[in-house]
C-alpha positions as CSV (number, residue, x, y, z in Angstrom):
1,M,27.5,-18.1,22.1
2,N,29.8,-15.4,20.7
3,T,31.4,-13.0,23.2
4,I,32.8,-9.5,23.0
5,D,36.4,-9.6,24.1
6,Q,37.6,-6.2,23.2
7,D,37.1,-3.0,25.2
8,I,34.6,-1.5,22.9
9,I,33.0,1.0,25.3
10,T,35.8,3.5,25.8
11,P,36.4,4.2,22.1
12,L,32.6,4.2,21.6
13,L,32.0,6.9,24.2
14,E,34.9,9.0,22.9
15,W,33.4,8.8,19.5
16,Y,29.9,9.7,20.8
17,D,31.0,12.7,22.8
18,Q,32.6,14.1,19.6
19,N,30.0,13.2,17.0
20,K,26.5,13.0,18.6
21,R,23.8,14.9,16.8
22,I,21.8,17.6,18.5
23,L,18.3,16.3,18.8
24,P,15.2,17.8,20.5
25,W,15.0,15.0,23.0
26,R,18.7,14.3,23.6
27,G,20.2,15.5,26.8
28,S,16.9,15.4,28.7
29,K,16.5,13.2,31.8
30,D,12.7,13.5,31.7
31,P,11.4,10.0,31.3
32,Y,8.2,11.2,29.6
33,R,10.1,13.1,26.9
34,I,12.5,10.1,26.4
35,W,9.5,7.8,26.1
36,V,7.7,9.9,23.5
37,S,10.8,10.1,21.4
38,E,11.6,6.4,21.6
39,I,8.1,5.4,20.6
40,M,8.0,7.8,17.7
41,L,11.4,6.7,16.5
42,Q,10.2,3.1,16.2
43,Q,10.2,2.4,12.4
44,T,10.5,6.1,11.6
45,R,13.5,8.2,10.6
46,V,14.9,10.8,13.0
47,E,14.4,13.7,10.6
48,A,10.7,12.7,10.0
49,V,10.1,12.5,13.8
50,K,11.4,16.0,14.8
51,P,8.3,18.1,13.8
52,Y,5.9,15.5,15.2
53,Y,7.8,15.4,18.5
54,E,7.8,19.1,18.9
55,R,4.0,19.4,18.1
56,F,3.2,16.5,20.4
57,M,5.2,17.8,23.3
58,T,3.7,21.3,22.9
59,E,0.1,19.9,23.1
60,L,0.6,16.9,25.4
61,C,3.4,17.9,27.6
62,D,3.1,15.4,30.4
63,I,1.5,12.1,31.5
64,K,-1.7,13.7,32.7
65,S,-2.4,15.5,29.4
66,L,-1.7,12.3,27.4
67,A,-3.9,10.2,29.7
68,H,-6.9,12.5,29.2
69,A,-6.5,13.4,25.5
70,R,-9.5,12.8,23.2
71,E,-8.8,9.9,20.9
72,E,-9.5,12.0,17.8
73,R,-7.0,14.6,18.9
74,L,-4.4,12.0,19.8
75,L,-4.6,10.3,16.4
76,K,-4.5,13.6,14.6
77,L,-1.2,14.5,16.4
78,W,0.1,11.1,15.3
79,E,-1.2,11.4,11.7
80,G,1.6,10.6,9.2
81,L,3.7,8.6,11.7
82,G,1.7,5.4,11.1
83,Y,1.4,2.3,13.3
84,Y,-1.3,4.1,15.3
85,N,-1.4,1.4,18.0
86,R,1.9,2.9,19.3
87,V,0.1,6.1,20.4
88,R,-2.9,4.2,21.6
89,N,-0.7,2.1,23.8
90,M,1.0,5.2,25.0
91,Q,-2.3,6.5,26.3
92,K,-3.1,3.2,28.0
93,A,0.3,3.3,29.6
94,A,-0.2,6.9,30.8
95,I,-3.6,5.9,32.3
96,Q,-1.8,3.1,34.1
97,I,0.9,5.4,35.4
98,E,-1.8,7.6,36.9
99,E,-3.6,4.6,38.5
100,R,-0.7,2.4,39.6
101,F,2.1,4.9,40.2
102,D,0.2,8.0,41.3
103,G,1.0,9.8,38.1
104,V,4.8,9.5,38.5
105,F,6.8,7.7,35.8
106,P,8.1,4.4,37.2
107,R,11.9,4.3,37.8
108,T,13.0,0.7,37.2
109,Y,13.4,-1.3,34.1
110,D,10.9,-4.0,35.3
111,E,8.2,-1.5,36.2
112,I,8.6,0.4,33.0
113,Q,8.4,-2.8,30.9
114,S,5.2,-3.7,32.6
115,L,3.4,-0.8,30.9
116,P,1.4,-1.4,27.7
117,G,3.4,-1.0,24.5
118,I,6.8,-0.9,26.2
119,G,9.1,-3.7,25.3
120,S,12.6,-4.5,26.5
121,Y,14.3,-2.0,24.2
122,T,12.2,1.0,25.1
123,A,12.3,0.1,28.8
124,G,16.1,-0.2,28.6
125,A,16.4,3.2,26.9
126,I,14.2,5.0,29.4
127,A,15.6,3.3,32.5
128,S,19.2,3.9,31.5
129,I,18.9,7.5,30.1
130,A,16.5,8.9,32.6
131,F,17.5,6.9,35.8
132,G,21.0,5.6,35.1
133,E,20.0,1.9,35.4
134,A,22.7,-0.3,33.9
135,V,20.6,-2.1,31.4
136,P,21.1,-2.5,27.6
137,A,18.6,-1.2,25.0
138,V,18.9,-3.7,22.1
139,D,17.2,-2.6,18.9
140,G,17.9,-3.2,15.2
141,N,20.9,-0.8,15.3
142,V,22.6,-2.6,18.1
143,L,21.9,-6.0,16.5
144,R,23.4,-4.9,13.2
145,I,26.6,-3.4,14.6
146,I,27.3,-6.2,17.0
147,S,26.6,-8.8,14.3
148,R,29.2,-7.1,12.1
149,L,31.6,-6.6,14.9
150,I,31.8,-10.3,16.0
151,L,30.3,-12.0,12.9
152,Y,27.2,-13.1,14.9
153,E,25.5,-15.9,13.0
154,E,22.0,-16.0,14.6
155,D,18.9,-14.6,12.9
156,V,18.7,-11.1,14.4
157,L,14.9,-11.1,14.0
158,S,14.7,-14.0,16.5
159,Q,14.1,-13.5,20.2
160,K,17.1,-15.7,20.9
161,A,19.4,-13.2,19.2
162,K,18.0,-10.3,21.1
163,N,18.4,-12.1,24.4
164,E,21.9,-13.2,23.6
165,V,23.1,-9.8,22.5
166,R,21.5,-8.3,25.6
167,D,23.4,-10.8,27.7
168,M,26.7,-10.0,25.9
169,L,26.3,-6.2,26.5
170,L,25.1,-6.4,30.1
171,P,28.6,-6.6,31.7
172,F,29.6,-3.4,29.8
173,M,26.8,-1.2,31.0
174,N,28.5,0.0,34.2
175,V,31.6,1.2,32.4
176,S,32.2,4.9,33.4
177,G,28.7,5.0,35.0
178,R,27.3,6.2,31.7
179,S,24.7,3.5,30.8
180,G,22.4,6.0,29.2
181,D,25.2,7.5,27.0
182,I,26.3,4.0,26.1
183,N,22.9,3.0,24.8
184,Q,22.6,6.3,22.9
185,A,26.1,5.8,21.5
186,F,25.0,2.4,20.1
187,M,21.9,4.0,18.6
188,E,24.0,6.8,17.1
189,L,26.6,4.5,15.6
190,G,23.9,2.4,14.0
191,A,22.0,5.4,12.6
192,T,24.9,7.4,11.2
193,V,27.9,5.0,10.6
194,C,26.9,1.3,10.5
195,V,23.8,2.2,8.6
196,P,20.9,-0.2,7.7
197,N,20.8,0.6,4.0
198,G,23.9,0.8,1.9
199,A,27.6,0.5,2.7
200,P,28.7,1.4,6.3
201,H,31.0,4.4,6.8
202,C,33.8,2.2,8.2
203,E,36.4,5.0,8.0
204,K,34.4,7.0,10.7
205,C,33.8,4.0,13.0
206,P,35.5,3.8,16.4
207,W,35.7,0.0,16.0
208,K,37.2,0.0,12.5
209,D,40.3,-1.8,13.8
210,M,38.2,-4.4,15.8
211,C,35.4,-5.2,13.4
212,L,35.6,-8.7,11.9
213,A,33.1,-7.9,9.1
214,K,35.3,-5.0,8.0
215,S,38.6,-6.9,8.2
216,K,37.1,-9.7,6.0
217,D,35.1,-7.3,3.8
218,I,31.9,-9.2,4.3
219,W,29.7,-6.5,6.0
220,Q,27.0,-7.1,3.4
221,E,26.5,-10.6,4.8
222,Y,25.6,-9.3,8.3
223,P,23.3,-9.2,10.1
224,R,21.9,-12.6,9.4
225,K,18.1,-12.6,8.7
226,A,15.7,-15.3,7.8
227,A,13.8,-14.7,4.6
228,K,10.7,-12.6,5.1
229,K,7.2,-13.9,4.3
230,A,6.0,-12.4,1.0
231,R,3.5,-9.6,1.5
232,R,-0.1,-10.2,0.5
233,M,-1.2,-8.1,-2.4
234,E,-4.7,-6.5,-2.3
235,K,-6.5,-4.5,-4.9
236,R,-8.7,-1.7,-3.6
237,T,-10.8,1.1,-5.1
238,I,-10.8,4.4,-3.2
239,L,-13.9,6.6,-3.6
240,I,-13.5,10.2,-2.7
241,V,-17.1,11.2,-2.2
242,G,-18.4,14.6,-1.4
243,D,-19.9,17.9,-2.6
244,E,-17.9,21.1,-3.2
245,D,-17.4,21.7,0.6
246,H,-17.5,18.4,2.3
247,I,-15.9,14.9,2.1
248,L,-17.5,11.7,3.3
249,L,-15.4,9.8,5.8
250,H,-16.0,6.4,7.3
251,K,-14.8,5.4,10.8
252,R,-13.1,2.0,10.8
253,P,-13.9,-0.6,13.5
254,A,-12.2,-0.4,16.9
255,K,-10.1,-3.5,16.2
256,G,-8.0,-4.6,13.2
257,L,-6.0,-2.7,10.6
258,L,-6.2,1.1,11.0
259,A,-8.5,0.7,14.0
260,S,-10.8,3.6,14.7
261,M,-9.3,5.7,12.0
262,Y,-11.3,7.9,9.6
263,E,-10.9,6.6,6.1
264,L,-12.1,7.5,2.6
265,I,-14.8,5.1,1.3
266,N,-13.0,2.1,-0.2
267,C,-13.9,-1.3,-1.6
268,E,-12.1,-4.6,-2.3
269,G,-11.1,-5.1,-5.9
270,E,-10.7,-2.8,-8.9
271,L,-14.2,-1.3,-9.6
272,T,-15.4,0.0,-12.9
273,E,-17.0,3.4,-13.1
274,K,-20.5,1.9,-13.1
275,E,-19.6,-0.3,-10.1
276,A,-18.3,2.7,-8.2
277,V,-21.4,4.7,-8.9
278,D,-23.6,1.7,-7.8
279,V,-21.7,1.7,-4.4
280,I,-22.5,5.3,-3.8
281,R,-26.1,4.9,-4.8
282,S,-26.4,1.9,-2.4
283,L,-25.4,4.3,0.4
284,G,-28.4,6.5,-0.4
285,L,-26.5,9.2,-2.1
286,S,-27.1,10.9,-5.5
287,P,-23.9,11.0,-7.6
288,L,-23.5,13.8,-10.2
289,R,-20.0,13.5,-11.7
290,I,-17.1,11.1,-11.6
291,Q,-13.4,11.5,-12.2
292,K,-10.9,8.7,-12.3
293,T,-7.7,9.2,-10.2
294,L,-4.2,8.2,-10.7
295,P,-3.3,4.8,-9.2
296,A,-1.3,4.5,-5.9
297,K,0.0,1.9,-3.5
298,H,0.6,1.7,0.2
299,I,2.7,-0.9,2.0
300,F,1.7,-2.1,5.5
301,S,3.8,-4.6,7.4
302,H,2.4,-7.7,5.7
303,I,-0.1,-6.3,3.1
304,E,0.4,-4.1,0.1
305,W,-2.7,-2.2,-1.2
306,Q,-2.7,-1.5,-4.9
307,M,-5.2,1.2,-5.3
308,S,-7.3,2.8,-8.1
309,G,-9.8,5.5,-7.4
310,Y,-12.6,7.8,-8.4
311,R,-13.6,11.3,-7.2
312,I,-17.4,11.3,-7.1
313,M,-19.3,14.5,-6.6
314,V,-22.8,14.0,-5.1
315,E,-25.8,16.3,-4.5
316,P,-25.0,19.1,-2.1
317,L,-25.2,18.3,1.6
318,D,-28.5,20.0,2.3
319,Y,-30.1,17.8,-0.3
320,Y,-30.0,14.9,2.2
321,N,-31.8,16.8,5.1
322,L,-29.0,15.9,7.6
323,N,-29.1,16.9,11.3
324,D,-26.4,19.1,12.8
325,K,-24.1,17.4,15.2
326,P,-23.0,19.3,18.4
327,D,-19.4,19.8,17.0
328,G,-20.7,21.3,13.8
329,D,-20.1,18.3,11.5
330,T,-23.0,16.2,10.4
331,D,-23.9,12.5,10.7
332,C,-24.5,11.0,7.3
333,N,-28.1,9.8,6.8
334,L,-27.0,6.7,5.0
335,D,-28.7,3.4,4.6
336,K,-25.8,1.5,6.1
337,K,-24.5,2.1,9.7
338,S,-25.1,5.8,9.7
339,D,-23.1,6.2,13.0
340,D,-19.9,5.2,11.2
341,Y,-20.2,7.8,8.4
342,Y,-19.4,11.5,8.6
343,W,-19.7,14.5,6.4
344,V,-16.7,16.6,7.2
345,T,-15.6,20.0,5.9
346,K,-12.4,20.0,3.9
347,E,-10.9,22.3,6.5
348,K,-11.6,19.9,9.3
349,T,-10.1,17.0,7.5
350,E,-6.8,18.9,7.7
351,K,-7.1,20.1,11.3
352,E,-9.1,17.5,13.3
353,Y,-9.6,14.2,11.5
354,A,-6.7,11.7,11.3
355,I,-6.8,10.2,7.8
356,P,-4.3,7.3,7.5
357,S,-1.3,7.9,5.2
358,A,-2.6,5.0,3.1
359,F,-5.0,7.5,1.6
360,L,-2.6,10.4,1.3
361,A,-2.3,10.2,-2.5
362,F,-6.0,10.7,-2.9
363,T,-6.4,13.8,-0.7
364,Q,-5.3,15.9,-3.7
365,Y,-8.7,15.1,-5.2
366,F,-10.7,16.7,-2.4
367,D,-11.3,19.9,-4.5
368,M,-13.7,19.1,-7.3
369,K,-15.8,21.8,-9.0
370,P,-19.2,21.2,-10.5
371,G,-17.9,21.2,-14.1
372,M,-15.2,18.7,-13.5
373,G,-15.3,15.0,-14.3
374,K,-17.7,13.0,-16.3
375,K,-21.4,13.6,-15.8
376,I,-23.3,10.6,-14.5
377,S,-26.5,9.8,-16.3
378,G,-29.5,8.0,-14.9
């Protein structure tokens, strides 16, 4: 196994003290705030996270408020960040903190890692930053910069690599008694200097005289990664269905892709206008006009949706004799699983219902006036 022989920590901390960014969550020792930020930052850029973090902390400021939040509100606060299981697991963890730890955030790495949705990296970040525990937090940033520093040959996507790099760094975590700052310095170096996309800014790096990849000019060859499995391509047709004031949403099943999210009506394959109209009629609705949308695509981890779409105006809501729901929206009196379909005002789709970003390109078609689109005959 490779080893790190140089004293890398002293120059790293000196660089961090002089160059660290001011971030809303940085400087806090509150484990809840650190936790929220770390979960949000998984697979999401710092600049994109900032407004979501501020909004989330304003509304769900502590463990108790997170544990008792309504699912719809929780998902709406997360809307746009994607990977919604992250926030669902956060709520499960908050409930466990209330039940197992009397509502007090656990203080040790092992206890923190025992919570749902918290892996070794997040546990290391919280334990070191909030409580000073001398444990590494090994994420993609750390794996990349250490790989370049020592020309580490293992596939960094493997668990073996994560374990080995963690073991390499463990002896350094007590240096200066600043384990939390050491972990944050690694994160900062990977985010701003030894960047994931494009050439690293070696001239700014505190390790520029130690880095083997720089000295050999082979940074682009590291980190080593096994070839990714090709994404599966799926064609889907999105149907934006509604009258002038309402949009028809469907609640997805509780398990699987986009679990429990509110989606626009959609079908496998690329439908013709006639096929799209037939789908709407099969739901017991009366389509009046149809307008083709621009195509769009959305990339999930292992699937790419290639989407076409239609905006379909149907008879006004009162035509269907729907019953009011207590919250002011209405259940849709459809022939298929009526409990899963909802007529929602356009205003509420913006404020209360979390629509996955996969459908974002089609929300521009919510506004359709009676004269727009092609009239449907028959």
